LOFI-276208 format. One record per residue: residue in one letter; x, y, z of N, C-alpha, C in turn. Coordinates in steps of 0.05 Angstrom, whole numbers, padded with zeros to 5 digits, always signed. Layout:
N
aXYZXYZXYZ;...
***
This chain:
78
m+02650-02284+03094+02661-02257+03094+02638-02236+03094;t+02618-02241+03077+02596-02221+03076+02580-02220+03101;e+02578-02243+03116+02564-02242+03142+02579-02226+03162;a+02606-02226+03161+02622-02210+03179+02619-02181+03173;i+02617-02173+03148+02613-02145+03140+02585-02136+03148;a+02566-02154+03144+02538-02147+03151+02535-02142+03181;a+02550-02157+03197+02548-02154+03226+02561-02128+03235;i+02580-02117+03220+02594-02093+03228+02579-02068+03220;t+02567-02067+03196+02554-02043+03186+02528-02038+03201;p+02523-02012+03208+02498-02006+03221+02474-02004+03202;h+02480-02002+03176+02459-02000+03156+02459-02025+03138;l+02436-02030+03125+02434-02052+03107+02452-02046+03082;t+02464-02067+03071+02481-02063+03048+02463-02062+03023;a+02475-02054+03001+02461-02052+02975+02450-02079+02967;a+02466-02100+02972+02457-02127+02964+02433-02136+02981;e+02433-02128+03007+02410-02135+03024+02385-02121+03016;i+02387-02095+03009+02364-02080+02999+02355-02091+02973;d+02373-02098+02955+02365-02110+02929+02350-02136+02934;d+02358-02152+02954+02344-02177+02960+02316-02172+02971;l+02313-02151+02988+02287-02145+02999+02267-02134+02979;c+02278-02120+02959+02262-02107+02938+02266-02122+02912;a+02264-02148+02912+02273-02166+02891+02266-02157+02862;p+02242-02153+02854+02238-02146+02825+02245-02117+02819;l+02246-02100+02840+02252-02071+02835+02282-02066+02833;t+02289-02051+02813+02318-02046+02809+02324-02016+02811;q+02305-01999+02807+02310-01970+02809+02310-01962+02838;r+02329-01944+02845+02332-01937+02873+02308-01922+02885;h+02295-01905+02869+02271-01891+02880+02248-01911+02885;a+02245-01930+02867+02224-01950+02871+02231-01967+02896;q+02256-01974+02900+02265-01989+02923+02259-01973+02949;m+02264-01946+02947+02259-01930+02971+02229-01930+02978;r+02211-01927+02958+02183-01928+02963+02174-01955+02975;h+02185-01976+02964+02179-02003+02974+02188-02006+03003;m+02212-01997+03009+02222-02000+03037+02206-01983+03056;c+02197-01959+03048+02180-01942+03065+02154-01957+03071;l+02142-01969+03051+02117-01985+03056+02122-02009+03073;l+02144-02023+03068+02151-02047+03082+02156-02042+03112;l+02170-02020+03117+02178-02013+03145+02158-01994+03158;d+02138-01986+03144+02117-01968+03155+02129-01942+03165;v+02144-01928+03148+02155-01902+03155+02148-01882+03133;e+02148-01857+03140+02142-01836+03120+02163-01833+03099;s+02188-01831+03108+02210-01828+03089+02236-01839+03101;l+02255-01844+03084+02281-01854+03093+02303-01836+03081;p+02325-01832+03095+02347-01818+03083+02359-01834+03061;r+02373-01820+03042+02385-01834+03019+02414-01826+03016;r+02429-01845+03005+02456-01839+02998+02456-01823+02972;p+02479-01811+02965+02480-01795+02940+02473-01811+02915;d+02477-01838+02915+02470-01854+02892+02440-01862+02892;g+02425-01854+02913+02397-01860+02914+02389-01884+02931;l+02408-01899+02940+02403-01922+02957+02391-01913+02984;p+02368-01924+02992+02357-01916+03018+02374-01927+03041;l+02378-01910+03060+02393-01918+03084+02374-01929+03105;v+02377-01954+03110+02359-01968+03128+02376-01979+03151;g+02370-01971+03175+02384-01981+03198+02379-02011+03202;r+02400-02026+03208+02397-02055+03211+02378-02062+03235;r+02381-02048+03257+02364-02054+03280+02334-02048+03274;m+02329-02025+03262+02301-02018+03255+02289-02038+03236;a+02304-02046+03216+02295-02066+03196+02288-02093+03209;e+02306-02102+03227+02301-02127+03241+02277-02126+03259;e+02274-02103+03273+02251-02101+03291+02225-02099+03275;r+02224-02084+03254+02199-02080+03239+02192-02105+03223;l+02212-02119+03211+02206-02142+03195+02200-02166+03212;n+02210-02167+03237+02204-02190+03255+02182-02183+03275;r+02170-02160+03272+02148-02151+03290+02157-02151+03319;v+02181-02141+03325+02191-02139+03352+02193-02109+03358;g+02187-02102+03383+02189-02074+03391+02162-02061+03391;t+02163-02034+03390+02138-02019+03391+02124-02020+03364;t+02098-02021+03365+02082-02020+03340+02063-01997+03342;k+02055-01987+03319+02037-01965+03318+02008-01975+03322;k+01993-01959+03337+01965-01966+03341+01950-01957+03316;a+01931-01973+03308+01915-01966+03284+01899-01940+03290;g+01899-01922+03271+01885-01897+03274+01856-01901+03266;g+01840-01881+03271+01812-01882+03262+01793-01887+03286;f+01769-01893+03279+01748-01897+03299+01750-01925+03311;n+01742-01927+03337+01739-01952+03350+01710-01959+03351;w+01701-01977+03334+01673-01983+03331+01663-02003+03352;s+01680-02016+03366+01671-02036+03386+01662-02021+03411;r+01644-02035+03426+01634-02023+03450+01648-02034+03474;
***
């Protein structure tokens, strides 16, 4: 039943976010962890503080599929 609900919702559920941020239980700490994990500046939040993470973006970023950011800084190679 939970797999069917997960396939329907466009965002990760609270249980999925709790699993990804295993030792962290506070919503703000989970949001910081998800921003670092997904390599984004910020994420929108629900009124209860749960970060809203799109299912497609999470799958692409966690599985390294799709566009990736080029590393910034100097190119020291010749």
